C-alpha positions in Angstrom: 47.2 -35.5 85.1 50.7 -37.2 85.6 54.2 -36.9 84.4 56.4 -39.9 83.2 60.1 -39.1 83.9 63.2 -41.3 83.3 65.7 -41.3 85.6 69.8 -42.2 85.3 71.1 -42.9 88.5 74.8 -42.7 88.2 74.7 -44.0 84.6 72.3 -46.5 85.2 69.1 -46.2 83.9 66.2 -46.7 86.2 62.3 -47.4 85.7 60.3 -44.8 84.4 58.8 -42.8 87.3 55.1 -41.2 87.3 54.2 -38.4 89.4 51.7 -35.6 89.3 52.2 -32.7 87.3 52.8 -30.4 90.4 55.3 -32.5 91.7 58.7 -30.9 93.3 62.4 -32.2 92.8 62.2 -33.8 96.3 59.1 -35.4 95.3 61.1 -37.0 92.5 64.0 -37.7 95.0 61.7 -39.6 97.4 60.2 -41.6 94.6 63.9 -42.4 93.5 64.4 -43.4 97.0 61.5 -46.0 96.7 62.9 -47.4 93.6 66.7 -47.8 94.6 67.1 -48.6 98.3 70.7 -47.1 98.6 69.8 -43.6 97.3 68.6 -41.6 100.3 66.9 -38.2 99.4 70.1 -36.2 100.9 72.6 -38.1 98.9 71.1 -37.1 95.6 71.9 -34.3 93.3 69.7 -34.3 90.3 70.5 -32.4 86.8 68.3 -31.7 83.8 69.6 -30.0 80.7 73.1 -29.3 82.7 71.4 -27.7 85.6 71.5 -29.1 89.1 67.8 -29.0 90.4 66.9 -27.5 94.0 64.4 -29.7 96.3 61.7 -27.0 96.5 61.5 -26.4 92.6 58.5 -27.5 90.7 59.8 -29.8 87.9 57.4 -28.4 85.6 59.3 -24.8 86.2 62.4 -26.7 85.2 60.7 -27.3 82.0 60.5 -31.0 82.9 57.9 -32.6 80.3 56.6 -36.1 79.7 59.4 -38.7 79.1 62.0 -36.5 80.0 65.4 -38.1 81.4 67.0 -36.8 84.4 70.6 -37.3 85.8 71.0 -38.3 89.4 74.4 -38.5 91.0 74.9 -40.1 94.2 76.9 -37.6 96.6 79.3 -38.6 99.5 81.3 -37.2 102.2 85.1 -36.6 101.4 86.9 -36.1 104.8 89.8 -33.3 104.3 92.1 -33.0 106.9 94.1 -29.8 107.3 96.8 -29.0 109.9 94.3 -27.8 112.8 91.0 -29.0 111.3 89.1 -31.4 109.7 86.6 -30.5 106.8 83.8 -32.3 105.0 82.9 -31.8 101.4 80.0 -33.3 99.5 81.0 -34.7 95.8 80.3 -37.5 93.5 82.5 -40.3 92.0 82.7 -38.2 88.4 84.1 -35.0 90.6 87.4 -33.7 89.9 90.0 -33.3 92.9 90.1 -29.6 91.5 86.4 -29.6 92.9 87.2 -30.5 96.3 89.6 -27.7 96.7 86.9 -25.2 94.8 84.4 -26.7 97.5 86.9 -25.7 100.5 87.3 -22.3 98.9 83.8 -21.8 98.6 82.3 -23.7 101.9 85.1 -22.7 104.2 86.8 -19.9 103.0 90.2 -21.5 102.6 92.7 -20.1 99.6 93.4 -22.8 97.5 95.9 -20.8 95.3 99.1 -22.9 96.5 97.2 -26.0 98.1 97.8 -29.5 97.1 95.8 -32.6 98.2 97.5 -35.9 99.1 96.4 -39.5 100.3 99.5 -40.4 102.0 103.0 -39.3 102.4 104.4 -38.3 98.7 101.1 -39.0 96.8 99.9 -36.0 95.9 96.6 -35.9 94.0 96.4 -34.0 90.5 93.5 -31.8 90.4 92.7 -32.9 87.0 91.8 -36.5 88.0 88.6 -38.0 88.9 87.7 -38.9 92.4 87.1 -42.5 91.4 90.2 -42.6 89.4 92.1 -42.2 92.8 90.0 -44.5 94.9 88.5 -41.9 96.7 84.8 -42.9 98.0 82.5 -42.1 101.1 84.8 -41.4 104.0 88.0 -41.4 102.1 90.6 -39.1 104.3 92.6 -36.7 101.7 95.2 -34.5 103.6 96.0 -30.8 102.6 99.7 -30.8 102.0 102.2 -28.1 103.1 102.0 -25.1 100.9 104.3 -25.4 98.2 105.8 -22.0 96.6 107.5 -21.4 93.0 111.1 -20.8 93.3 110.2 -16.8 92.7 107.9 -16.8 95.7 110.5 -17.8 98.1 111.8 -14.7 100.2 115.3 -13.6 99.7 117.9 -15.3 102.0 119.1 -13.0 105.0 122.4 -11.1 104.7 122.3 -11.1 100.9 123.3 -15.0 100.7 121.3 -15.5 97.3 123.4 -12.8 95.8 126.1 -13.4 93.7 129.4 -11.3 94.5 130.9 -11.2 91.0 
């Protein structure tokens, strides 16, 4: 027996794909790769019912039934340049700048509490903006800006120069 699945690649509906009932997520990714030439398996992130699917999982285990619709997002690599190191983070066009920072924390253990990202001098990126809105795509270089501090985080000046003598 087979199962028929509808796929939606980055918002573009594709033709239905027919696979054996015991197919895995990776089998579906390979079928999508055959259908869309620009969708390598390693760049696909599949989601069904709000959950990202893992390659080795059988579609039946995810409760994918006949005529289910699966969303596919195409991932790309964003290069993030720090003071002494370069980081690579995987994202998709509908990721937020804040998602990049979260990945830096998860993948590299960076403290993102006071981190700001920027594209160029004085062009800081807001965490709540989408990558596509900032023209961030595959290979884009984003820089980690110097940490910024709130006024209360600035240490006292030496010799009591920050106190009033009144």
